C-alpha positions as CSV (number, residue, x, y, z in Angstrom):
1,M,95.0,94.3,124.3
2,V,92.7,91.3,124.2
3,R,94.4,87.9,125.0
4,G,92.3,84.7,124.6
5,P,92.0,81.8,122.3
6,F,93.7,81.8,118.7
7,V,91.3,81.0,116.3
8,R,92.6,79.0,113.1
9,L,90.5,78.7,110.1
10,A,90.9,76.5,107.3
11,P,90.3,77.4,103.6
12,H,87.3,77.5,101.8
13,P,86.6,74.2,99.9
14,E,86.7,76.3,96.6
15,A,89.9,78.3,97.7
16,C,92.5,78.8,95.3
17,S,96.1,78.9,95.7
18,E,97.5,79.8,92.2
19,P,96.2,82.1,89.8
20,D,95.7,79.0,87.3
21,Q,93.2,77.6,89.7
22,L,91.4,80.9,90.0
23,L,90.7,81.4,86.1
24,L,89.5,77.9,86.1
25,L,86.9,78.5,88.8
26,A,85.8,81.8,87.4
27,S,85.3,80.2,84.0
28,K,83.2,77.5,85.8
29,L,81.3,80.0,87.7
30,R,80.6,82.3,84.5
31,D,79.4,79.2,82.6
32,G,76.9,78.6,85.2
33,G,75.5,82.3,85.0
34,G,77.8,83.5,88.1
35,R,78.6,87.2,88.1
36,L,82.1,87.9,89.6
37,A,83.6,90.4,91.9
38,A,86.8,91.3,93.3
39,D,87.8,93.0,96.6
40,L,91.0,94.9,96.7
41,F,92.0,95.8,100.6
42,S,89.2,93.4,101.2
43,G,90.3,93.1,105.3
44,A,88.3,90.1,106.8
45,G,85.7,90.2,103.9
46,G,82.8,92.5,105.3
47,L,82.3,93.8,101.9
48,S,82.7,90.6,100.4
49,L,80.1,89.3,102.6
50,G,77.5,92.0,101.2
51,L,78.7,91.4,97.6
52,E,77.8,87.6,97.7
53,A,74.6,88.7,99.6
54,A,73.6,90.9,96.5
55,G,74.4,88.0,94.0
56,Y,77.9,88.3,93.4
57,Q,80.8,85.7,93.6
58,V,83.8,87.1,95.0
59,V,86.8,85.3,93.3
60,I,89.7,87.5,93.9
61,A,90.6,89.3,97.4
62,V,93.7,91.2,98.3
63,D,94.8,92.6,101.4
64,H,98.1,93.0,103.3
65,D,97.1,91.4,106.5
66,E,97.6,88.0,106.9
67,E,95.1,87.4,109.7
68,A,92.3,89.3,107.9
69,I,93.5,87.2,104.8
70,E,93.0,83.8,106.6
71,T,89.7,85.1,107.5
72,H,88.5,85.9,104.0
73,R,89.9,82.4,102.8
74,H,87.9,80.7,105.1
75,H,84.4,82.3,103.9
76,H,85.0,82.8,100.3
77,G,86.1,80.6,97.3
78,G,88.7,82.2,94.9
79,L,92.3,83.6,95.4
80,S,92.5,85.4,98.7
81,V,96.3,86.6,99.0
82,D,98.3,88.9,101.4
83,W,100.1,91.1,98.7
84,D,101.1,94.8,98.8
85,L,99.2,96.8,96.3
86,G,101.8,99.5,96.6
87,D,104.0,97.3,94.5
88,P,103.7,97.8,90.7
89,E,104.3,94.6,89.7
90,R,101.5,93.4,91.9
91,V,99.1,95.8,90.8
92,R,99.8,94.9,87.0
93,Q,99.3,91.1,88.1
94,V,96.1,91.6,89.9
95,A,94.6,93.9,87.2
96,D,95.5,91.1,84.3
97,L,94.1,88.6,86.7
98,I,90.7,90.5,87.3
99,K,90.7,91.2,83.4
100,A,91.1,87.4,82.3
101,A,88.7,86.2,85.3
102,G,85.9,88.1,83.7
103,V,85.2,90.4,86.9
104,E,82.0,92.5,86.6
105,L,82.5,94.5,89.8
106,L,85.8,95.7,91.3
107,A,85.2,96.9,94.9
108,G,87.2,98.0,97.6
109,G,88.5,100.7,100.2
110,P,91.8,102.0,99.4
111,P,93.6,104.0,101.9
112,C,94.1,107.6,100.9
113,Q,96.9,109.6,102.0
114,P,97.1,113.3,101.9
115,F,99.5,114.7,98.9
116,S,101.9,117.8,99.4
117,K,101.2,120.9,97.4
118,A,103.9,119.9,94.9
119,G,102.4,116.8,94.4
120,R,99.0,117.9,93.9
121,S,100.1,120.4,91.5
122,K,102.1,117.6,89.4
123,I,99.3,115.6,89.0
124,R,97.0,118.5,88.2
125,H,99.3,119.6,85.5
126,R,99.2,116.0,84.1
127,V,95.4,115.8,84.2
128,R,95.0,118.8,82.4
129,H,97.5,118.5,79.5
130,G,96.1,114.8,79.0
131,L,98.9,113.0,80.4
132,R,98.6,110.0,82.3
133,D,100.4,109.5,85.5
134,P,103.4,107.0,85.0
135,Y,102.5,103.7,86.3
136,D,106.1,103.2,87.8
137,E,105.6,106.1,90.3
138,R,102.5,105.0,91.5
139,R,103.0,104.3,95.4
140,D,99.8,105.7,96.8
141,L,97.0,102.8,97.3
142,W,94.1,104.8,95.7
143,R,96.1,105.4,92.5
144,S,97.0,101.7,92.5
145,Y,93.1,101.2,92.8
146,L,92.6,103.3,89.6
147,E,95.6,101.8,87.8
148,I,93.7,98.4,88.1
149,A,90.4,99.8,87.2
150,R,92.4,101.3,84.3
151,I,93.8,98.3,83.2
152,A,90.7,95.6,83.9
153,R,88.0,97.9,82.8
154,P,85.4,96.1,84.7
155,R,81.6,97.0,84.1
156,A,81.4,98.6,87.5
157,V,83.8,99.9,90.2
158,L,82.6,100.5,94.0
159,M,84.9,102.4,96.6
160,E,84.5,102.8,100.0
161,N,86.5,105.2,102.1
162,V,86.2,107.6,105.3
163,P,84.3,111.0,104.4
164,D,87.6,112.9,105.2
165,M,89.4,111.7,101.8
166,A,86.8,114.3,100.5
167,L,86.7,117.1,103.0
168,D,90.1,118.9,102.5
169,K,89.8,122.4,101.2
170,E,90.6,121.1,97.6
171,M,88.9,117.9,97.6
172,F,91.7,116.8,95.5
173,I,91.9,113.2,95.7
174,L,88.2,112.6,95.0
175,R,88.3,115.2,92.2
176,T,91.2,113.2,90.9
177,M,89.7,110.2,90.9
178,V,86.4,111.4,89.5
179,H,88.4,112.6,86.6
180,E,90.5,109.4,85.8
181,L,87.4,107.3,85.9
182,E,85.3,109.5,83.6
183,S,88.4,109.8,81.2
184,I,88.2,105.9,80.6
185,G,84.7,106.0,79.9
186,Y,82.8,105.5,83.5
187,S,80.0,107.7,84.7
188,V,80.7,108.4,88.4
189,E,78.4,109.1,91.3
190,E,79.6,109.8,94.9
191,R,77.9,110.3,98.2
192,S,78.6,110.5,102.0
193,V,76.6,107.9,103.3
194,E,75.3,107.5,106.7
195,T,75.4,103.6,107.4
196,F,72.3,103.3,109.7
197,R,69.9,104.4,107.3
198,Y,70.7,101.0,105.7
199,G,69.9,99.0,108.6
200,V,73.6,98.9,110.3
201,P,73.3,99.6,114.2
202,Q,75.8,102.5,114.5
203,F,77.0,106.1,113.8
204,R,79.3,105.6,110.8
205,Q,79.6,107.6,107.9
206,R,81.4,106.4,104.7
207,L,82.2,108.1,101.6
208,I,80.8,105.6,98.5
209,L,81.7,106.0,95.0
210,V,80.2,104.1,92.4
211,A,81.5,104.2,88.6
212,L,79.9,102.5,85.9
213,R,81.2,101.7,82.5
214,D,79.8,102.7,79.1
215,G,77.9,106.1,80.7
216,V,75.6,103.7,82.6
217,A,73.5,105.8,85.4
218,F,73.6,104.8,89.0
219,S,70.5,105.1,91.5
220,W,71.4,104.9,95.1
221,P,69.5,102.3,96.9
222,Q,66.6,103.0,99.1
223,E,66.9,104.0,102.7
224,Q,65.6,102.1,105.6
225,R,63.1,104.3,107.5
226,E,63.5,102.5,110.9
227,R,67.0,102.7,113.0
228,V,68.4,99.4,114.5
229,T,69.4,100.4,118.1
230,V,72.2,98.7,119.8
231,W,69.7,96.6,121.9
232,N,67.8,95.7,118.7
233,A,71.6,94.3,117.6
234,I,73.0,92.5,120.8
235,G,70.0,92.1,123.2
236,D,69.6,88.9,122.8
237,L,73.1,87.8,123.8
238,P,73.8,85.8,127.1
239,E,75.3,87.8,129.9
240,V,79.0,87.4,130.4
241,E,81.7,88.9,133.0
242,G,84.7,90.6,131.7
243,G,87.3,88.4,130.9
244,W,85.2,85.2,130.8
245,R,86.7,82.4,128.6
246,P,84.4,79.6,127.6
247,A,85.8,76.0,128.1
248,G,87.2,74.6,124.6
249,G,89.5,77.4,123.6
250,A,88.6,78.6,120.1
251,E,85.9,76.3,119.6
252,G,84.5,77.2,123.0
253,W,80.8,79.0,123.3
254,S,78.2,80.5,125.3
255,E,74.7,79.0,125.5
256,Y,72.2,80.9,123.4
257,D,68.5,81.1,123.7
258,Q,66.9,82.8,120.8
259,P,66.4,86.2,118.6
260,H,63.9,88.6,119.7
261,S,64.2,91.3,117.1
262,E,64.2,90.9,113.0
263,F,67.8,92.2,113.2
264,Q,68.8,89.3,115.5
265,R,67.0,86.9,113.3
266,R,69.0,88.1,110.6
267,M,72.2,87.4,112.2
268,R,71.2,84.2,113.3
269,K,70.4,83.1,109.5
270,S,72.3,80.2,108.3
271,V,73.8,79.3,111.6
272,P,74.4,75.3,111.6
273,D,71.5,73.5,113.4
274,A,74.4,71.8,115.3
275,D,75.0,75.7,116.9
276,A,71.8,76.6,117.2
277,N,72.2,77.2,120.8
278,K,75.7,78.4,120.6
279,I,77.5,81.9,120.3
280,F,81.0,81.8,119.7
281,D,83.7,84.7,120.3
282,H,81.5,86.2,122.8
283,I,84.7,87.1,125.1
284,T,86.1,90.4,126.0
285,R,88.9,91.9,128.1
286,P,89.0,91.3,131.9
287,V,87.7,94.3,133.8
288,R,89.9,96.2,136.5
289,E,88.0,96.9,140.0
290,D,88.3,100.5,139.9
291,D,87.0,100.1,136.2
292,A,84.0,98.3,137.4
293,R,83.2,100.9,140.0
294,A,83.6,103.4,137.1
295,F,81.0,101.5,134.5
296,E,78.9,101.1,137.7
297,A,78.4,104.7,138.1
298,M,77.9,105.3,134.5
299,D,74.8,105.5,132.0
300,A,74.7,106.4,128.4
301,T,74.7,110.0,129.2
302,T,77.8,110.1,131.7
303,R,80.9,112.1,130.6
304,Y,84.4,111.0,132.0
305,R,84.5,114.4,134.2
306,D,81.3,113.2,136.0
307,L,82.8,110.1,137.3
308,P,84.0,110.2,141.4
309,D,87.5,111.0,141.4
310,E,88.5,107.7,143.3
311,V,87.9,105.9,139.8
312,K,89.4,107.9,137.3
313,R,92.7,107.0,136.2
314,Y,93.3,109.7,133.2
315,R,93.0,113.2,133.2
316,E,89.7,114.6,132.6
317,D,90.9,117.6,130.6
318,I,92.5,115.3,128.0
319,F,90.1,112.2,128.2
320,D,86.8,113.7,128.7
321,D,85.3,110.8,126.7
322,K,87.6,108.0,127.6
323,Y,84.8,106.1,129.0
324,K,81.2,105.8,127.1
325,R,78.5,103.4,127.8
326,L,76.4,102.6,124.7
327,D,72.9,103.8,124.8
328,E,70.7,100.6,124.5
329,H,67.8,102.7,122.8
330,N,70.2,104.5,120.2
331,L,72.7,103.3,117.9
332,S,76.4,102.7,118.6
333,R,79.3,104.8,118.2
334,T,81.4,104.0,115.2
335,I,83.0,100.6,115.7
336,T,86.7,101.1,114.7
337,A,90.2,98.9,114.7
338,H,91.1,101.3,118.0
339,I,88.5,98.8,119.9
340,A,91.3,96.2,119.6
341,K,93.5,98.3,121.9
342,D,90.9,100.2,124.2
343,G,87.4,99.0,124.5
344,Y,86.7,101.9,127.1
345,W,84.8,103.8,124.3
346,Y,82.5,100.6,124.1
347,I,80.6,99.9,127.6
348,H,78.0,97.4,127.5
349,P,74.8,99.3,127.9
350,R,73.8,96.9,131.0
351,Q,76.6,95.2,132.1
352,N,79.8,96.4,133.7
353,R,82.4,95.6,130.9
354,T,83.3,96.2,127.7
355,I,81.6,94.8,124.6
356,T,82.4,91.3,123.3
357,V,83.9,90.5,119.8
358,R,80.5,88.9,119.0
359,E,78.7,92.1,120.3
360,A,81.1,93.8,118.0
361,A,80.6,91.9,115.3
362,R,76.7,92.3,115.5
363,L,77.3,96.1,115.6
364,Q,78.9,95.8,112.3
365,T,76.5,93.4,111.0
366,F,78.3,90.4,110.8
367,P,76.1,87.2,111.0
368,D,77.0,84.9,114.2
369,W,78.4,82.1,111.8
370,F,81.3,84.2,110.7
371,R,84.5,83.9,112.5
372,F,87.5,85.9,112.7
373,A,91.3,84.4,112.7
374,G,93.7,85.4,115.2
375,P,93.6,86.2,118.9
376,P,90.8,88.4,120.1
377,S,92.8,91.5,119.3
378,A,92.9,90.5,115.7
379,A,89.3,89.8,115.6
380,F,88.4,93.4,117.1
381,R,90.8,95.0,114.6
382,Q,89.1,93.2,111.7
383,I,85.8,94.1,112.7
384,G,86.7,97.7,113.0
385,N,88.3,97.7,109.8
386,A,85.6,96.2,108.0
387,V,83.2,97.6,105.5
388,P,79.6,96.5,107.3
389,P,78.2,93.8,105.2
390,L,74.6,95.1,105.3
391,L,75.8,98.3,103.5
392,G,77.7,96.4,101.0
393,E,74.9,94.2,100.2
394,H,72.7,97.3,99.5
395,L,75.1,99.0,97.4
396,A,76.2,95.8,95.4
397,G,72.3,95.6,94.8
398,A,71.6,99.0,93.4
399,V,75.0,98.2,91.1
400,R,73.6,95.2,90.0
401,A,70.1,96.6,89.2
402,A,71.7,99.5,87.5
403,L,73.8,97.3,85.0
404,D,70.6,95.1,84.5
405,D,68.5,97.9,83.4
406,P,71.1,100.4,81.9
407,R,70.1,103.8,81.5
408,P,72.3,106.4,80.2
409,V,73.7,108.9,82.7
410,P,72.8,112.8,81.6
411,A,76.1,114.5,81.9
412,T,79.7,113.6,83.5
413,T,81.3,116.0,85.6
414,Q,83.6,117.0,82.7
415,D,80.6,117.7,80.4
416,I,78.8,119.9,83.3
417,A,82.2,121.8,84.1
418,A,82.7,122.5,80.3
419,L,79.3,124.0,79.9
420,L,80.0,126.3,83.2
421,A,83.3,127.4,81.9
422,A,82.0,128.0,78.5
423,W,79.1,130.2,80.2
424,F,81.8,132.0,82.5
425,D,83.9,132.8,79.7
426,S,81.1,134.3,77.4
427,A,78.5,135.5,79.8
428,A,77.1,139.1,79.5
429,V,76.1,139.0,83.0
430,R,78.7,140.5,85.5
431,G,77.1,139.9,89.0
432,L,80.4,140.2,90.6
433,P,83.1,141.5,88.1
434,W,86.3,140.9,90.4
435,L,85.5,137.0,89.6
436,R,88.0,138.1,86.3
437,A,90.1,140.3,88.5
438,A,94.1,140.5,87.9
439,T,95.0,140.6,91.4
440,R,94.1,138.9,94.7
441,W,93.9,142.3,96.4
442,Q,91.3,143.5,93.8
443,V,89.2,140.6,94.8
444,I,89.6,141.0,98.8
445,Q,88.7,144.8,98.9
446,A,85.9,144.3,96.7
447,E,84.5,141.2,98.7
448,M,84.9,143.4,101.8
449,L,83.2,146.5,100.4
450,L,80.7,145.2,97.7
451,D,79.6,141.9,99.1
452,R,75.8,141.6,98.4
453,A,75.5,145.0,97.2
454,P,72.7,146.2,94.8
455,A,73.9,145.7,91.1
456,E,73.9,149.3,90.5
457,V,76.1,150.1,93.2
458,V,78.4,147.4,92.2
459,R,78.6,148.5,88.6
460,F,79.3,152.0,89.7
461,I,81.7,151.2,92.4
462,W,83.9,148.5,90.9
463,P,85.9,150.3,88.4
464,L,87.0,152.7,91.2
465,L,88.1,150.0,93.5
466,A,89.7,148.1,90.5
467,R,92.1,150.9,89.8
468,W,94.2,149.7,93.1
469,R,95.7,146.5,92.4
470,E,97.8,146.0,95.3
471,P,97.6,147.0,99.1
472,Q,99.8,149.9,99.1
473,E,98.0,151.4,96.2
474,T,94.8,151.6,98.6
475,V,96.6,152.7,101.4
476,L,97.9,155.9,99.5
477,A,94.4,156.5,98.5
478,E,93.0,156.5,101.9
479,A,90.8,159.6,101.5
480,E,89.3,158.4,98.0
481,L,88.4,155.1,99.6
482,L,86.6,156.6,102.7
483,E,84.5,158.8,100.1
484,I,84.1,155.4,97.8
485,S,82.6,153.7,100.9
486,R,80.0,156.7,101.8
487,W,78.7,156.3,97.9
488,A,78.6,152.5,98.4
489,G,76.4,153.1,101.6
490,R,79.1,151.2,103.3
491,P,81.2,153.8,105.3
492,G,81.9,151.5,108.1
493,R,84.0,149.1,106.0
494,A,86.7,151.5,104.7
495,G,88.5,151.3,108.0
496,A,88.8,147.5,108.3
497,I,90.0,147.3,104.5
498,L,92.6,150.2,105.3
499,E,93.9,148.3,108.1
500,L,94.1,145.2,106.2
501,A,95.7,146.8,103.4
502,G,98.5,148.3,105.8
503,R,99.0,144.9,107.0
504,L,99.7,143.3,103.5
505,A,101.5,146.2,102.3
506,D,104.3,145.5,105.0
507,N,104.1,142.0,104.1
508,P,103.4,141.6,100.4
509,E,104.3,138.0,100.3
510,L,101.5,136.7,102.4
511,L,99.3,137.6,99.0
512,Q,100.7,134.8,97.2
513,D,101.3,132.3,100.0
514,D,97.6,130.5,100.1
515,D,98.1,129.0,103.7
516,Q,99.3,132.1,105.1
517,L,96.9,134.4,103.6
518,R,94.0,132.5,104.9
519,Q,95.7,133.1,108.4
520,V,95.8,136.7,107.9
521,P,94.1,138.8,111.1
522,G,91.3,140.6,109.5
523,L,90.6,138.8,106.5
524,A,88.0,136.2,106.4
525,E,89.2,132.8,105.3
526,S,86.1,132.4,102.9
527,V,87.2,135.8,101.1
528,A,90.8,134.6,100.9
529,D,89.8,131.5,99.4
530,L,87.7,133.5,96.5
531,A,91.0,135.3,96.1
532,I,92.8,132.3,95.7
533,L,90.7,131.0,93.5
534,V,90.2,133.9,91.1
535,V,93.7,134.5,90.9
536,P,96.4,131.5,90.9
537,A,99.6,132.0,92.8
538,H,102.2,133.3,90.7
539,G,99.9,132.6,87.6
540,D,100.5,129.0,88.0
541,E,97.2,127.2,86.6
542,N,98.2,124.5,88.5
543,S,98.1,125.9,92.0
544,E,95.5,125.3,94.4
545,E,91.8,125.6,93.9
546,P,89.4,125.5,97.1
547,V,86.3,124.1,96.8
548,L,83.7,127.1,98.1
549,V,80.8,126.3,100.0
550,T,78.9,129.5,99.9
551,K,75.0,129.6,100.4
552,G,74.6,130.7,96.6
553,V,76.6,127.7,95.6
554,L,75.0,125.4,97.6
555,R,71.6,126.5,96.7
556,I,72.4,125.9,93.0
557,A,74.0,122.2,93.8
558,A,70.8,121.5,95.5
559,R,68.6,122.7,92.8
560,F,70.9,120.8,90.1
561,S,70.9,117.8,91.8
562,G,67.4,117.8,93.5
563,D,69.2,116.8,96.8
564,P,68.6,119.4,99.6
565,V,72.4,119.8,100.3
566,D,72.1,123.5,100.8
567,R,70.1,122.2,104.3
568,R,71.5,119.1,105.1
569,N,75.1,118.0,105.6
570,R,76.6,121.2,103.9
571,L,80.2,120.4,104.4
572,T,79.9,116.9,103.2
573,D,76.9,116.1,100.9
574,G,77.2,120.0,99.8
575,R,81.0,119.9,99.1
576,L,80.5,116.9,97.0
577,E,77.7,118.1,94.9
578,I,79.6,121.2,94.0
579,A,83.1,118.8,93.6
580,R,80.9,116.8,90.8
581,M,79.7,119.9,89.2
582,I,83.3,121.5,88.5
583,G,85.8,118.6,88.1
584,I,89.4,119.1,88.0
585,D,90.5,119.5,84.7
586,S,91.3,122.6,82.6
587,D,87.7,123.7,82.9
588,A,87.5,123.7,86.8
589,R,88.6,127.0,88.1
590,R,86.3,128.9,85.1
591,A,83.7,126.4,86.2
592,H,83.5,127.1,89.9
593,L,83.9,130.8,89.2
594,G,80.8,130.2,86.8
595,L,78.9,128.6,89.8
596,V,79.7,131.6,91.9
597,E,78.7,134.0,89.1
598,L,75.3,132.0,88.5
599,A,74.4,132.4,92.3
600,N,74.8,136.0,92.2
601,S,73.1,136.7,88.9
602,L,70.7,134.2,87.5
603,C,70.0,131.4,90.3
604,R,68.7,133.8,92.8
605,P,66.6,132.4,95.7
606,V,63.5,133.8,94.4
607,E,62.4,134.2,90.9
608,P,65.8,132.4,89.3
609,E,66.2,133.1,85.4
610,C,66.2,129.6,84.5
611,N,65.9,130.1,81.0
612,A,69.2,132.0,80.7
613,C,71.0,129.4,82.8
614,P,73.7,127.2,81.0
615,L,72.7,124.2,83.2
616,Q,68.9,124.6,82.3
617,K,68.1,121.0,80.4
618,L,70.4,119.1,83.2
619,C,69.1,121.0,86.4
620,A,66.4,118.6,88.6
621,E,64.8,121.5,89.4
622,S,64.1,122.8,86.0
623,R,63.0,119.5,84.9
624,A,60.7,119.0,87.6
625,D,58.8,122.2,86.3
626,P,59.1,122.6,82.7
627,L,57.8,126.0,82.2
628,R,61.2,127.1,83.8
629,L,62.6,126.2,80.7
630,F,60.7,128.7,78.2
């Protein structure tokens, strides 16, 4: 932990202590043409800072961290409060305040905890039967966030989170959020954003969701072509030794010369004239003698295992990346709240110490006039938890532009899913007939034998395979399967099918357990996922629906969106595009199977049959080439 001066920050001149004061301030700001925003799970206010740079005035901020709220209250007017949004009464109070204040933009980054299977099934059931989740059951903070949006109905909702929120097998939380927002009249866009593309000098991926009321379309902000490197960001800051503390306690400072890069000039902008030659919070933890020797031996490419044994304090097989010197010519690694407890991941590129509070703030794009309440450890934590202000500015600017020049969104996720599901139900094309199989075993053996087989082979062989509904039936028909596999031109696959059939015949319960089925030796996880998608466990429509990321489905997502997600970030951007085409309501499973069918019948790699595709009028590639519509 980093000990040092304890910073205390006075409230902003327009800070409010009571809701009535907030409403008076909001009315005054609106009368003057102000556009208001709220920041929930605000932390120290990195996102709020970005919102205000884009022209919004943040009048409500809520977090459950006393020091972060002190920081926020110092820099922003309005009501900054330490409230628990897991409390239903607080949720209602915040929603009513946002509505009464006339807030246009609701922003925030709610933590997203995973759900048990039972919990997911329960929510999915309610979604598919048009039942709203009972308010008094909401304890998950992302659901509190949705409840506030539902009650307050601001013109825009902006949510920031870690990409992992969307990368579970089913992408359940994200798909549910999109559905609930669309159900109350919002159009929704979501994307995994690399923050360096918006001028933030670090590797930091964030999941961004933007929802605009009344079906207004959103366009993502233009990306920045040049990267801001670590040295662009902090190279002007004076040298200090590890553990050094300036005289004057919390008001102490280091001598500052001048900025040298455009980024540095941006960080110095609005610093008061009296502080033009001062840098505050340029302090870090002391450096042990053995750590100093280790740091001296390192450059940006050195791994912990490369260090001399006499300076190692940790097991190199466990802590291979325990120490990391930042590369001055590249981006910083992600600044996280962990830096408050262990700065060894963030060793200064030239000096033999970990980075200072001010350097961490710079890498998160906090300007130099921004201070953090509490001791240095609290400052590091607030910085690591923050949304980079520069990212917030770009996003809020794009939201404002969309609201100022509203265009209708072409289709919602629910619209797209309905088209796909209806096509799947009625399609004359049957490229993969086992997508309508009655049992999981039928799907598995067909995929193993007929994957990518010519259409005429599929039409001939599938009715023969479909007779064997369960593994034991295939085991008993060994000779016939061997013969059929030769007819299919794939004799070598019969042995693997029979071996798997024997394993599952001895343990038939594995076929109905999604997690265990994926772990059965000899069965590819992708094939298990398809079987799970085609045939719900025990016939339960509310059972798991994994999001399949196959080449064919990614190809459709790329053509449909106009974004090359089949070639770039397939497991993030690709999955997000697929999820936004299938939704999570009663059409989702059939919509997803429709995508798989399309990929194997009409939307081929070459010479796709666009004129027969149910998505042709919405597809970006078809719109770019009108001849494909005829």
